[in-house]
N, CA, C and O of each residue as an XYZ file, in Angstrom:
912
protein
N     269.371     -4.665   -139.044
C     269.255     -4.235   -140.435
C     268.812     -2.775   -140.461
O     268.372     -2.227   -139.450
N     268.933     -2.167   -141.615
C     268.588     -0.747   -141.755
C     267.502     -0.592   -142.825
O     267.572     -1.190   -143.899
N     266.504      0.223   -142.503
C     265.459      0.546   -143.470
C     265.398      2.056   -143.638
O     265.775      2.807   -142.739
N     264.930      2.485   -144.775
C     264.741      3.906   -145.051
C     263.261      4.233   -144.898
O     262.410      3.530   -145.441
N     262.954      5.286   -144.168
C     261.569      5.652   -143.879
C     261.298      7.036   -144.466
O     262.097      7.956   -144.294
N     260.176      7.179   -145.155
C     259.807      8.472   -145.741
C     258.432      8.872   -145.229
O     257.595      8.030   -144.904
N     258.224     10.200   -145.167
C     256.989     10.749   -144.608
C     256.372     11.748   -145.580
O     257.069     12.340   -146.404
N     255.071     11.927   -145.476
C     254.355     12.849   -146.343
C     253.440     13.748   -145.516
O     253.085     13.432   -144.380
N     253.070     14.877   -146.122
C     252.061     15.789   -145.582
C     252.357     16.143   -144.122
O     253.466     16.564   -143.794
N     251.366     15.971   -143.255
C     251.516     16.417   -141.869
C     252.666     15.717   -141.154
O     253.325     16.319   -140.306
N     252.914     14.448   -141.488
C     253.977     13.706   -140.807
C     255.332     14.350   -141.058
O     256.152     14.467   -140.148
N     255.557     14.758   -142.280
C     256.827     15.405   -142.632
C     257.029     16.670   -141.801
O     258.137     16.966   -141.354
N     255.940     17.407   -141.605
C     256.037     18.636   -140.827
C     256.204     18.348   -139.334
O     256.992     19.007   -138.656
N     255.473     17.378   -138.834
C     255.528     17.078   -137.406
C     256.880     16.504   -136.992
O     257.393     16.822   -135.920
N     257.460     15.648   -137.857
C     258.733     15.017   -137.525
C     259.901     15.935   -137.861
O     260.964     15.843   -137.248
N     259.703     16.819   -138.830
C     260.749     17.759   -139.200
C     261.678     17.267   -140.274
O     262.710     17.887   -140.535
N     261.332     16.157   -140.909
C     262.132     15.634   -142.007
C     261.242     14.780   -142.887
O     260.230     14.249   -142.432
N     261.625     14.650   -144.159
C     260.826     13.816   -145.055
C     261.348     12.389   -145.124
O     260.687     11.520   -145.692
N     262.526     12.131   -144.555
C     263.053     10.771   -144.594
C     264.084     10.590   -143.493
O     264.689     11.552   -143.019
N     264.269      9.353   -143.100
C     265.311      9.013   -142.135
C     265.672      7.546   -142.287
O     264.898      6.757   -142.828
N     266.851      7.191   -141.807
C     267.296      5.798   -141.780
C     267.116      5.266   -140.367
O     267.366      5.967   -139.386
N     266.679      4.024   -140.282
C     266.359      3.448   -138.989
C     266.978      2.065   -138.878
O     266.770      1.214   -139.742
N     267.739      1.843   -137.812
C     268.299      0.523   -137.532
C     267.304     -0.254   -136.671
O     266.903      0.206   -135.602
N     266.909     -1.442   -137.154
C     265.903     -2.251   -136.458
C     266.355     -3.701   -136.407
O     267.307     -4.096   -137.080
N     265.662     -4.479   -135.604
C     265.971     -5.895   -135.513
C     265.621     -6.608   -136.817
O     264.718     -6.189   -137.542
N     266.340     -7.682   -137.104
C     266.052     -8.478   -138.296
C     264.628     -8.998   -138.229
O     264.134     -9.368   -137.164
N     263.976     -9.020   -139.387
C     262.612     -9.536   -139.531
C     261.572     -8.683   -138.810
O     260.489     -9.172   -138.490
N     261.884     -7.427   -138.552
C     260.879     -6.536   -137.970
C     259.781     -6.281   -138.988
O     260.030     -6.278   -140.193
N     258.563     -6.067   -138.500
C     257.480     -5.770   -139.428
C     257.149     -4.272   -139.371
O     257.720     -3.526   -138.576
N     256.231     -3.861   -140.218
C     255.894     -2.445   -140.326
C     255.361     -1.906   -139.008
O     255.692     -0.787   -138.615
N     254.545     -2.688   -138.326
C     253.957     -2.226   -137.074
C     255.045     -1.905   -136.034
O     254.916     -0.946   -135.273
N     256.102     -2.704   -136.010
C     257.205     -2.450   -135.078
C     257.943     -1.158   -135.436
O     258.342     -0.391   -134.560
N     258.114     -0.935   -136.735
C     258.761      0.302   -137.183
C     257.917      1.499   -136.764
O     258.439      2.500   -136.274
N     256.604      1.384   -136.963
C     255.705      2.480   -136.607
C     255.780      2.777   -135.117
O     255.814      3.941   -134.719
N     255.806      1.740   -134.289
C     255.876      1.933   -132.837
C     257.167      2.645   -132.441
O     257.157      3.511   -131.566
N     258.273      2.282   -133.080
C     259.553      2.914   -132.768
C     259.536      4.395   -133.140
O     260.053      5.232   -132.400
N     258.941      4.715   -134.288
C     258.880      6.114   -134.727
C     257.979      6.918   -133.796
O     258.313      8.046   -133.432
N     256.851      6.353   -133.413
C     255.952      7.058   -132.497
C     256.638      7.360   -131.172
O     256.471      8.443   -130.610
N     257.406      6.406   -130.680
C     258.075      6.581   -129.390
C     259.188      7.626   -129.474
O     259.350      8.442   -128.566
N     259.949      7.595   -130.559
C     261.098      8.484   -130.678
C     260.704      9.914   -131.035
O     261.350     10.868   -130.601
N     259.629     10.062   -131.836
C     259.311     11.386   -132.379
C     258.008     11.967   -131.847
O     257.653     13.096   -132.185
N     257.294     11.216   -131.023
C     256.093     11.748   -130.402
C     254.958     12.052   -131.363
O     254.171     12.968   -131.127
N     254.865     11.292   -132.444
C     253.785     11.475   -133.409
C     252.858     10.262   -133.364
O     253.216      9.213   -132.829
N     251.672     10.418   -133.928
C     250.741      9.307   -134.035
C     250.646      8.866   -135.489
O     250.386      9.675   -136.381
N     250.858      7.586   -135.714
C     250.726      7.020   -137.058
C     249.412      6.262   -137.216
O     249.199      5.578   -138.217
N     248.548      6.386   -136.242
C     247.251      5.706   -136.311
C     246.470      6.186   -137.531
O     246.370      7.388   -137.780
N     245.923      5.247   -138.281
C     245.148      5.582   -139.473
C     245.972      5.765   -140.731
O     245.419      5.980   -141.810
N     247.287      5.683   -140.605
C     248.141      5.851   -141.786
C     248.182      4.567   -142.618
O     248.144      3.458   -142.087
N     248.258      4.751   -143.914
C     248.566      3.645   -144.807
C     250.077      3.508   -144.890
O     250.818      4.398   -144.471
N     250.524      2.386   -145.432
C     251.958      2.177   -145.564
C     252.267      1.586   -146.934
O     251.512      0.772   -147.466
N     253.377      2.011   -147.481
C     253.883      1.434   -148.729
C     255.311      0.975   -148.494
O     256.102      1.684   -147.872
N     255.635     -0.190   -148.983
C     256.993     -0.726   -148.912
C     257.523     -0.830   -150.328
O     256.959     -1.540   -151.160
N     258.594     -0.129   -150.597
C     259.192     -0.106   -151.936
C     258.155      0.269   -152.991
O     258.053     -0.361   -154.044
N     257.379      1.327   -152.672
C     256.398      1.934   -153.574
C     255.211      1.031   -153.879
O     254.542      1.207   -154.897
N     254.947      0.060   -153.000
C     253.792     -0.811   -153.132
C     253.064     -0.862   -151.795
O     253.695     -1.050   -150.755
N     251.741     -0.695   -151.810
C     250.989     -0.734   -150.559
C     251.220     -2.059   -149.848
O     251.310     -3.111   -150.481
N     251.314     -1.994   -148.529
C     251.587     -3.182   -147.720
C     250.735     -3.134   -146.461
O     250.159     -2.098   -146.128
N     250.660     -4.265   -145.763
C     249.907     -4.343   -144.519
C     250.833     -4.027   -143.345
O     252.054     -4.077   -143.491
N     250.260     -3.701   -142.180
C     251.097     -3.444   -141.002
C     251.917     -4.662   -140.573
O     252.904     -4.524   -139.851
N     251.506     -5.856   -141.016
C     252.219     -7.075   -140.643
C     253.327     -7.438   -141.626
O     253.998     -8.458   -141.466
N     253.514     -6.606   -142.637
C     254.528     -6.905   -143.658
C     255.919     -6.969   -143.025
O     256.338     -6.030   -142.348
N     256.630     -8.072   -143.244
C     257.974     -8.253   -142.694
C     258.987     -7.581   -143.620
O     258.970     -7.786   -144.834
N     259.857     -6.787   -143.033
C     260.785     -5.988   -143.817
C     262.127     -6.676   -144.008
O     262.508     -7.574   -143.257
N     262.831     -6.219   -145.046
C     264.175     -6.702   -145.324
C     265.142     -5.526   -145.315
O     264.738     -4.372   -145.456
N     266.404     -5.833   -145.151
C     267.427     -4.797   -145.119
C     267.380     -3.959   -146.394
O     267.356     -4.502   -147.499
N     267.366     -2.642   -146.237
C     267.367     -1.737   -147.384
C     266.006     -1.352   -147.897
O     265.910     -0.547   -148.824
N     264.929     -1.905   -147.322
C     263.581     -1.556   -147.765
C     263.288     -0.077   -147.545
O     263.830      0.548   -146.633
N     262.426      0.468   -148.391
C     261.896      1.815   -148.188
C     260.479      1.693   -147.656
O     259.632      1.051   -148.277
N     260.219      2.306   -146.509
C     258.903      2.259   -145.881
C     258.315      3.665   -145.887
O     258.903      4.590   -145.325
N     257.169      3.825   -146.515
C     256.518      5.136   -146.590
C     255.242      5.122   -145.765
O     254.378      4.267   -145.963
N     255.122      6.070   -144.838
C     253.899      6.218   -144.051
C     253.040      7.316   -144.678
O     253.499      8.442   -144.868
N     251.803      6.979   -144.993
C     250.915      7.856   -145.748
C     249.723      8.237   -144.882
O     248.849      7.401   -144.652
N     249.661      9.463   -144.398
C     248.540      9.864   -143.545
C     247.248      9.941   -144.343
O     247.281     10.038   -145.570
N     246.105      9.900   -143.657
C     244.827     10.061   -144.350
C     244.817     11.361   -145.136
O     245.475     12.329   -144.756
N     244.069     11.380   -146.232
C     244.038     12.567   -147.080
C     243.392     13.720   -146.345
O     242.672     13.522   -145.366
N     243.655     14.943   -146.826
C     243.145     16.148   -146.180
C     241.641     16.075   -146.024
O     240.938     15.602   -146.917
N     241.145     16.546   -144.883
C     239.721     16.550   -144.645
C     239.272     15.384   -143.807
O     238.134     15.368   -143.338
N     240.144     14.389   -143.601
C     239.783     13.261   -142.757
C     238.953     12.252   -143.502
O     238.622     12.445   -144.672
N     238.612     11.160   -142.815
C     237.846     10.087   -143.422
C     236.420     10.523   -143.660
O     235.847     11.262   -142.858
N     235.839     10.064   -144.770
C     234.447     10.313   -145.069
C     233.605      9.172   -144.539
O     234.114      8.111   -144.179
N     232.302      9.415   -144.500
C     231.406      8.397   -143.958
C     231.490      7.108   -144.745
O     231.440      6.020   -144.172
N     231.620      7.229   -146.093
C     231.674      6.025   -146.903
C     233.081      5.459   -147.020
O     233.286      4.429   -147.662
N     234.066      6.137   -146.393
C     235.439      5.650   -146.340
C     236.023      5.450   -147.740
O     236.709      4.461   -147.997
N     235.749      6.386   -148.631
C     236.281      6.347   -149.988
C     237.452      7.316   -150.076
O     237.298      8.474   -149.691
N     238.620      6.895   -150.566
C     239.741      7.830   -150.716
C     239.339      9.028   -151.573
O     238.560      8.891   -152.517
N     239.869     10.188   -151.243
C     239.492     11.407   -151.943
C     240.380     11.719   -153.133
O     240.158     12.719   -153.816
N     241.369     10.897   -153.395
C     242.281     11.154   -154.505
C     242.510      9.880   -155.306
O     242.729      8.809   -154.738
N     242.459     10.004   -156.624
C     242.833      8.902   -157.509
C     243.893      9.427   -158.459
O     243.625     10.337   -159.243
N     245.097      8.864   -158.400
C     246.198      9.256   -159.275
C     246.744      8.004   -159.941
O     246.978      6.996   -159.274
N     246.948      8.062   -161.254
C     247.321      6.839   -161.964
C     248.033      7.151   -163.274
O     247.637      8.050   -164.016
N     249.082      6.396   -163.539
C     249.699      6.345   -164.863
C     249.241      5.040   -165.501
O     249.387      3.976   -164.900
N     248.694      5.106   -166.699
C     248.060      3.931   -167.290
C     248.277      3.882   -168.792
O     248.466      4.914   -169.436
N     248.250      2.682   -169.342
C     248.312      2.517   -170.793
C     246.921      2.393   -171.394
O     246.784      2.324   -172.616
N     245.884      2.363   -170.561
C     244.509      2.219   -171.033
C     243.947      3.570   -171.462
O     244.410      4.618   -171.014
N     242.952      3.531   -172.329
C     242.295      4.760   -172.772
C     241.650      5.464   -171.585
O     241.120      4.820   -170.679
N     241.703      6.794   -171.602
C     241.150      7.587   -170.513
C     239.659      7.820   -170.747
O     239.211      7.966   -171.884
N     238.897      7.853   -169.651
C     237.444      7.926   -169.749
C     236.881      8.973   -168.808
O     237.102      8.920   -167.598
N     236.151      9.930   -169.373
C     235.479     10.918   -168.547
C     234.429     10.272   -167.648
O     234.192     10.733   -166.531
N     233.806      9.211   -168.132
C     232.793      8.537   -167.334
C     233.391      7.957   -166.052
O     232.772      8.008   -164.989
N     234.603      7.403   -166.166
C     235.272      6.865   -164.985
C     235.563      7.971   -163.980
O     235.340      7.801   -162.781
N     236.062      9.109   -164.469
C     236.326     10.245   -163.590
C     235.034     10.750   -162.965
O     234.995     11.074   -161.778
N     233.983     10.817   -163.764
C     232.707     11.310   -163.281
C     232.161     10.433   -162.152
O     231.639     10.937   -161.157
N     232.289      9.120   -162.320
C     231.819      8.189   -161.298
C     232.547      8.411   -159.985
O     231.949      8.313   -158.913
N     233.833      8.708   -160.067
C     234.637      8.945   -158.861
C     234.302     10.275   -158.205
O     234.257     10.368   -156.978
N     234.068     11.303   -159.008
C     233.981     12.660   -158.484
C     232.586     13.078   -158.036
O     232.447     13.844   -157.082
N     231.560     12.588   -158.708
C     230.212     13.087   -158.431
C     229.647     12.413   -157.186
O     229.329     11.223   -157.193
N     229.529     13.200   -156.114
C     228.928     12.741   -154.868
C     228.086     13.870   -154.292
O     228.268     15.039   -154.635
N     227.174     13.506   -153.424
C     226.192     14.473   -152.950
C     226.817     15.695   -152.284
O     226.286     16.800   -152.395
N     227.947     15.505   -151.591
C     228.552     16.613   -150.855
C     229.315     17.584   -151.754
O     229.727     18.649   -151.296
N     229.507     17.236   -153.020
C     230.315     18.047   -153.939
C     229.418     18.573   -155.050
O     228.977     17.822   -155.919
N     229.156     19.878   -155.007
C     228.206     20.449   -155.947
C     228.796     20.919   -157.255
O     228.057     21.380   -158.125
N     230.130     20.817   -157.428
C     230.755     21.301   -158.654
C     231.874     20.361   -159.071
O     232.628     19.854   -158.240
N     231.965     20.138   -160.387
C     233.056     19.348   -160.946
C     233.666     20.122   -162.102
O     232.949     20.692   -162.924
N     234.995     20.140   -162.163
C     235.718     20.776   -163.264
C     236.674     19.756   -163.866
O     237.304     18.982   -163.145
N     236.779     19.760   -165.198
C     237.583     18.754   -165.892
C     238.541     19.417   -166.885
O     238.240     20.459   -167.467
N     239.689     18.788   -167.057
C     240.607     19.134   -168.136
C     241.034     17.853   -168.827
O     241.450     16.895   -168.175
N     240.931     17.838   -170.155
C     241.394     16.704   -170.948
C     242.378     17.231   -171.982
O     242.036     18.088   -172.797
N     243.611     16.709   -171.944
C     244.606     17.068   -172.946
C     244.696     15.974   -173.999
O     244.803     14.796   -173.660
N     244.653     16.351   -175.268
C     244.668     15.378   -176.362
C     245.837     15.640   -177.306
O     246.397     16.736   -177.338
N     246.190     14.623   -178.064
C     247.247     14.755   -179.071
C     246.738     15.662   -180.189
O     245.662     15.441   -180.744
N     247.526     16.678   -180.506
C     247.137     17.676   -181.488
C     247.825     17.430   -182.834
O     249.013     17.113   -182.891
N     247.066     17.579   -183.896
C     247.624     17.526   -185.249
C     246.766     18.416   -186.156
O     245.544     18.272   -186.182
N     247.395     19.333   -186.898
C     248.842     19.551   -186.986
C     249.380     20.246   -185.747
O     248.633     20.867   -184.991
N     250.700     20.129   -185.550
C     251.389     20.814   -184.478
C     252.551     21.586   -185.084
O     253.411     21.008   -185.749
N     252.573     22.888   -184.855
C     253.582     23.775   -185.442
C     253.604     23.626   -186.959
O     254.661     23.667   -187.588
N     252.418     23.455   -187.531
C     252.270     23.384   -188.970
C     252.584     22.042   -189.595
O     252.543     21.910   -190.818
N     252.897     21.037   -188.781
C     253.271     19.729   -189.319
C     252.259     18.668   -188.871
O     251.790     18.668   -187.733
N     251.944     17.770   -189.802
C     251.039     16.664   -189.489
C     251.696     15.720   -188.488
O     252.822     15.270   -188.702
N     251.008     15.424   -187.415
C     251.516     14.500   -186.405
C     250.913     13.124   -186.653
O     249.693     12.978   -186.737
N     251.774     12.116   -186.770
C     251.293     10.751   -186.957
C     250.907     10.112   -185.630
O     249.849      9.493   -185.515
N     251.765     10.266   -184.633
C     251.460      9.789   -183.286
C     252.483     10.353   -182.317
O     253.513     10.893   -182.722
N     252.187     10.222   -181.035
C     253.138     10.575   -179.978
C     253.292      9.366   -179.064
O     252.309      8.745   -178.660
N     254.524      9.049   -178.751
C     254.827      7.974   -177.810
C     255.135      8.616   -176.458
O     256.094      9.375   -176.323
N     254.308      8.300   -175.461
C     254.499      8.833   -174.118
C     255.232      7.809   -173.263
O     254.867      6.634   -173.231
N     256.270      8.270   -172.573
C     257.038      7.420   -171.665
C     257.087      8.089   -170.299
O     257.351      9.288   -170.207
N     256.836      7.329   -169.236
C     256.818      7.928   -167.912
C     257.482      7.062   -166.854
O     257.578      5.843   -166.999
N     257.933      7.704   -165.799
C     258.440      7.020   -164.613
C     257.261      6.940   -163.652
O     257.049      7.839   -162.838
N     256.493      5.854   -163.755
C     255.184      5.772   -163.108
C     255.219      5.965   -161.593
O     254.419      6.747   -161.080
N     256.116      5.284   -160.838
C     256.080      5.469   -159.375
C     256.274      6.923   -158.956
O     255.558      7.430   -158.093
N     257.243      7.586   -159.571
C     257.492      8.977   -159.219
C     256.376      9.874   -159.745
O     255.972     10.821   -159.070
N     255.877      9.583   -160.945
C     254.801     10.397   -161.520
C     253.575     10.396   -160.617
O     252.949     11.435   -160.404
N     253.238      9.228   -160.092
C     252.067      9.149   -159.227
C     252.303      9.866   -157.902
O     251.370     10.425   -157.325
N     253.531      9.856   -157.419
C     253.855     10.638   -156.224
C     253.683     12.132   -156.506
O     253.147     12.869   -155.679
N     254.133     12.562   -157.660
C     253.998     13.971   -158.025
C     252.519     14.347   -158.136
O     252.115     15.426   -157.702
N     251.719     13.460   -158.715
C     250.280     13.723   -158.818
C     249.657     13.906   -157.434
O     248.868     14.824   -157.211
N     250.022     13.022   -156.515
C     249.519     13.161   -155.152
C     250.001     14.466   -154.525
O     249.262     15.115   -153.785
N     251.241     14.848   -154.825
C     251.743     16.116   -154.322
C     250.950     17.296   -154.861
O     250.686     18.257   -154.139
N     250.573     17.221   -156.127
C     249.751     18.275   -156.716
C     248.394     18.346   -156.031
O     247.879     19.433   -155.769
N     247.817     17.185   -155.743
C     246.520     17.149   -155.065
C     246.611     17.757   -153.670
O     245.736     18.518   -153.258
N     247.677     17.417   -152.947
C     247.865     17.965   -151.606
C     248.025     19.479   -151.654
O     247.427     20.196   -150.852
N     248.826     19.961   -152.587
C     249.035     21.401   -152.711
C     247.744     22.117   -153.097
O     247.480     23.224   -152.628
N     246.939     21.482   -153.953
C     245.658     22.083   -154.342
C     244.727     22.205   -153.146
O     244.029     23.208   -152.997
N     244.717     21.188   -152.295
C     243.857     21.245   -151.097
C     244.329     22.317   -150.119
O     243.518     22.965   -149.458
N     245.635     22.496   -150.034
C     246.153     23.525   -149.130
C     245.664     24.907   -149.546
O     245.495     25.788   -148.704
N     245.435     25.097   -150.845
C     244.988     26.397   -151.340
C     243.478     26.520   -151.423
O     242.933     27.608   -151.241
N     242.789     25.402   -151.701
C     241.372     25.488   -152.043
C     240.449     24.667   -151.156
O     239.246     24.608   -151.408
N     240.989     24.035   -150.123
C     240.135     23.356   -149.167
C     239.727     21.958   -149.593
O     240.473     21.267   -150.286
N     238.547     21.548   -149.179
C     238.059     20.184   -149.397
C     237.829     19.935   -150.881
O     237.083     20.663   -151.534
N     238.478     18.896   -151.408
C     238.380     18.551   -152.831
C     238.418     17.042   -153.006
O     239.035     16.328   -152.215
N     237.757     16.568   -154.045
C     238.015     15.219   -154.566
C     238.765     15.410   -155.880
O     238.410     16.268   -156.688
N     239.807     14.603   -156.085
C     240.697     14.848   -157.222
C     240.963     13.545   -157.967
O     241.258     12.515   -157.361
N     240.854     13.607   -159.277
C     241.080     12.462   -160.154
C     242.115     12.871   -161.196
O     241.899     13.823   -161.945
N     243.241     12.155   -161.246
C     244.298     12.457   -162.220
C     244.750     11.154   -162.877
O     245.109     10.194   -162.196
N     244.726     11.136   -164.193
C     245.282     10.010   -164.949
C     246.166     10.557   -166.064
O     245.822     11.541   -166.720
N     247.308      9.908   -166.269
C     248.176     10.230   -167.410
C     248.412      8.948   -168.187
O     248.779      7.920   -167.617
N     248.202      9.018   -169.466
C     248.364      7.828   -170.295
C     249.784      7.739   -170.832
O     250.418      8.757   -171.109
N     250.278      6.518   -170.975
C     251.569      6.267   -171.609
C     251.356      5.300   -172.763
O     250.327      4.630   -172.855
N     252.354      5.241   -173.644
C     252.245      4.405   -174.831
C     252.012      5.260   -176.069
O     252.174      6.479   -176.033
N     251.628      4.606   -177.169
C     251.445      5.307   -178.440
C     250.027      5.852   -178.558
O     249.052      5.107   -178.463
N     249.926      7.166   -178.766
C     248.633      7.821   -178.888
C     248.521      8.506   -180.244
O     249.463      9.141   -180.718
N     247.377      8.366   -180.844
C     247.091      8.978   -182.131
C     246.451     10.353   -181.939
O     245.933     10.646   -180.861
N     246.480     11.196   -182.970
C     245.811     12.501   -182.858
C     244.364     12.340   -182.417
O     243.630     11.486   -182.912
N     243.979     13.192   -181.466
C     242.627     13.144   -180.936
C     242.475     12.293   -179.694
O     241.466     12.405   -178.998
N     243.463     11.430   -179.390
C     243.370     10.598   -178.197
C     243.833     11.392   -176.971
O     244.722     12.239   -177.060
N     243.214     11.100   -175.834
C     243.507     11.829   -174.602
C     244.776     11.297   -173.950
O     244.957     10.088   -173.805
N     245.653     12.222   -173.560
C     246.892     11.853   -172.878
C     246.823     12.113   -171.382
O     247.504     11.446   -170.604
N     246.008     13.077   -170.974
C     245.896     13.394   -169.553
C     244.466     13.803   -169.234
O     243.807     14.489   -170.015
N     244.005     13.368   -168.075
C     242.660     13.691   -167.605
C     242.756     14.143   -166.149
O     243.250     13.414   -165.288
N     242.281     15.344   -165.895
C     242.268     15.894   -164.542
C     240.842     16.296   -164.207
O     240.196     17.010   -164.974
N     240.357     15.843   -163.077
C     239.030     16.225   -162.618
C     239.079     16.623   -161.155
O     239.757     15.988   -160.347
N     238.359     17.673   -160.824
C     238.305     18.162   -159.439
C     236.853     18.394   -159.058
O     236.100     19.026   -159.800
N     236.463     17.882   -157.899
C     235.137     18.141   -157.348
C     235.277     18.934   -156.065
O     236.167     18.679   -155.253
N     234.389     19.896   -155.893
C     234.400     20.757   -154.725
C     232.961     21.097   -154.350
O     232.070     21.017   -155.195
N     232.723     21.472   -153.107
C     231.380     21.931   -152.773
C     230.948     23.154   -153.586
O     229.753     23.387   -153.773
N     231.926     23.939   -154.070
C     231.586     25.175   -154.775
C     232.376     25.302   -156.078
O     233.489     24.790   -156.201
N     231.776     25.993   -157.042
C     232.300     26.089   -158.409
C     233.699     26.689   -158.478
O     234.583     26.119   -159.117
N     233.911     27.828   -157.833
C     235.169     28.547   -157.995
C     236.363     27.703   -157.574
O     237.379     27.675   -158.268
N     236.249     27.018   -156.449
C     237.361     26.195   -155.970
C     237.668     25.072   -156.953
O     238.837     24.775   -157.197
N     236.644     24.445   -157.519
C     236.860     23.363   -158.479
C     237.602     23.865   -159.712
O     238.555     23.232   -160.166
N     237.169     25.000   -160.254
C     237.810     25.551   -161.449
C     239.259     25.953   -161.180
O     240.156     25.629   -161.959
N     239.478     26.658   -160.079
C     240.826     27.150   -159.793
C     241.770     26.009   -159.417
O     242.943     26.032   -159.789
N     241.280     25.023   -158.694
C     242.133     23.891   -158.323
C     242.507     23.068   -159.547
O     243.636     22.589   -159.654
N     241.564     22.901   -160.470
C     241.869     22.163   -161.702
C     242.979     22.867   -162.480
O     243.917     22.223   -162.950
N     242.872     24.172   -162.613
C     243.905     24.935   -163.322
C     245.241     24.854   -162.596
O     246.284     24.727   -163.237
N     245.224     24.926   -161.260
C     246.448     24.815   -160.473
C     247.141     23.484   -160.725
O     248.356     23.446   -160.918
N     246.385     22.399   -160.726
C     246.969     21.065   -160.926
C     247.570     20.946   -162.322
O     248.643     20.363   -162.483
N     246.899     21.486   -163.324
C     247.440     21.461   -164.684
C     248.824     22.101   -164.715
O     249.775     21.512   -165.229
N     248.931     23.300   -164.166
C     250.198     24.030   -164.201
C     251.271     23.329   -163.368
O     252.442     23.324   -163.748
N     250.886     22.746   -162.250
C     251.826     22.013   -161.397
C     252.418     20.830   -162.163
O     253.634     20.637   -162.175
N     251.564     20.052   -162.792
C     252.028     18.834   -163.461
C     252.860     19.136   -164.699
O     253.745     18.355   -165.049
N     252.596     20.238   -165.358
C     253.325     20.583   -166.584
C     254.835     20.595   -166.372
O     255.595     20.229   -167.269
N     255.266     21.016   -165.189
C     256.701     21.149   -164.952
C     257.241     20.133   -163.944
O     258.444     20.111   -163.681
N     256.390     19.310   -163.388
C     256.835     18.399   -162.342
C     256.708     16.920   -162.692
O     257.541     16.119   -162.268
N     255.691     16.542   -163.451
C     255.434     15.114   -163.643
C     256.442     14.520   -164.629
O     256.622     15.076   -165.712
N     257.108     13.406   -164.289
C     258.143     12.827   -165.151
C     257.552     11.978   -166.280
O     257.559     10.749   -166.225
N     257.049     12.659   -167.290
C     256.522     12.019   -168.502
C     257.154     12.727   -169.695
O     257.222     13.955   -169.743
N     257.613     11.932   -170.654
C     258.290     12.475   -171.828
C     257.553     12.065   -173.098
O     256.862     11.047   -173.131
N     257.716     12.895   -174.166
C     256.970     12.673   -175.406
C     257.916     12.552   -176.608
O     258.751     13.423   -176.851
N     257.767     11.472   -177.335
C     258.475     11.314   -178.615
C     257.447     11.466   -179.729
O     256.573     10.618   -179.909
N     257.569     12.557   -180.467
C     256.588     12.892   -181.496
C     257.069     12.435   -182.877
O     258.212     12.678   -183.265
N     256.192     11.785   -183.590
C     256.485     11.376   -184.963
C     255.580     12.177   -185.892
O     254.356     12.060   -185.838
N     256.205     13.004   -186.755
C     255.433     13.834   -187.674
C     255.926     13.637   -189.100
O     256.700     12.718   -189.368
N     255.494     14.475   -189.997
C     255.812     14.306   -191.422
C     257.297     14.452   -191.718
O     257.751     14.052   -192.790
N     258.061     15.018   -190.790
C     259.501     15.183   -190.993
C     260.327     14.117   -190.282
O     261.552     14.109   -190.401
N     259.687     13.233   -189.556
C     260.436     12.210   -188.824
C     260.016     12.159   -187.367
O     258.836     12.317   -187.052
N     260.976     11.939   -186.475
C     260.652     11.837   -185.058
C     261.597     12.688   -184.226
O     262.738     12.941   -184.613
N     261.101     13.124   -183.079
C     261.929     13.916   -182.169
C     261.299     13.889   -180.780
O     260.096     13.672   -180.633
N     262.132     14.113   -179.763
C     261.645     14.250   -178.400
C     261.164     15.681   -178.220
O     261.869     16.627   -178.571
N     259.977     15.835   -177.677
C     259.423     17.163   -177.444
C     260.176     17.826   -176.298
O     260.380     17.214   -175.250
N     260.588     19.076   -176.495
C     261.305     19.808   -175.458
C     260.471     19.887   -174.187
O     259.261     20.112   -174.224
N     261.149     19.697   -173.066
C     260.454     19.735   -171.784
C     260.920     20.896   -170.933
O     261.773     21.685   -171.340
N     260.343     20.988   -169.738
C     260.688     22.006   -168.765
C     261.135     21.352   -167.480
O     260.478     20.422   -167.012
N     262.224     21.801   -166.894
C     262.729     21.233   -165.648
C     262.142     21.989   -164.474
O     262.415     23.176   -164.294
N     261.335     21.305   -163.675
C     260.757     21.924   -162.494
C     261.566     21.714   -161.250
O     261.172     22.153   -160.170
N     262.719     21.034   -161.383
C     263.582     20.752   -160.241
C     265.018     21.135   -160.610
O     265.330     21.269   -161.793
N     265.894     21.312   -159.618
C     267.299     21.626   -159.922
C     267.929     20.576   -160.821
O     267.636     19.388   -160.688
N     268.776     20.997   -161.718
C     269.419     20.082   -162.657
C     270.936     20.148   -162.533
O     271.495     21.089   -161.968
N     271.583     19.127   -163.075
C     273.042     19.114   -163.102
C     273.565     20.103   -164.123
O     274.777     20.235   -164.291
């Protein structure tokens, strides 16, 4: 059978590609796939997480023909003593909470936290907004969020990063996006937070249908990738 394998961060650079197709024996599990990749490409997958078809899986997960297997290396900076992941990225229909972000970000090793909260604005362009309906492609959006976090670390060093984007119907004043960055020092936290905001504006696959006093319309977007 054939499976599709994708790589991120250091693995992509070490192997020289972000994806490949691999022919394996029927009923092979993730651990067998990992061993084959290590042998063929001379890389170490020790400590990597794995996702099968965009869902986290165990090394013993048995694969099927056509599955997508993603190997996810530990986040930048290596494992911490408390073994807590340094990035939280999520698309959610639940209300966003600064307290939740604060709980994730505030730790003894990080002396600075910077936050951005985007809310539904009314009036907008002089018109009363009744609500905005947010629609997103969650699996890809969360990948983009992780990509933003990785890029921020490449520029600003050790960071803890919290990103949530809400979907569904939001009223004026409700938060649609929450970004938080913790760093040992103030400047890195502020600059990384701003970097992530700008990155997501043109990359994250979330769309807005605005309902105002004149009716409804899709809010114009920006294409951050090549288009047809």
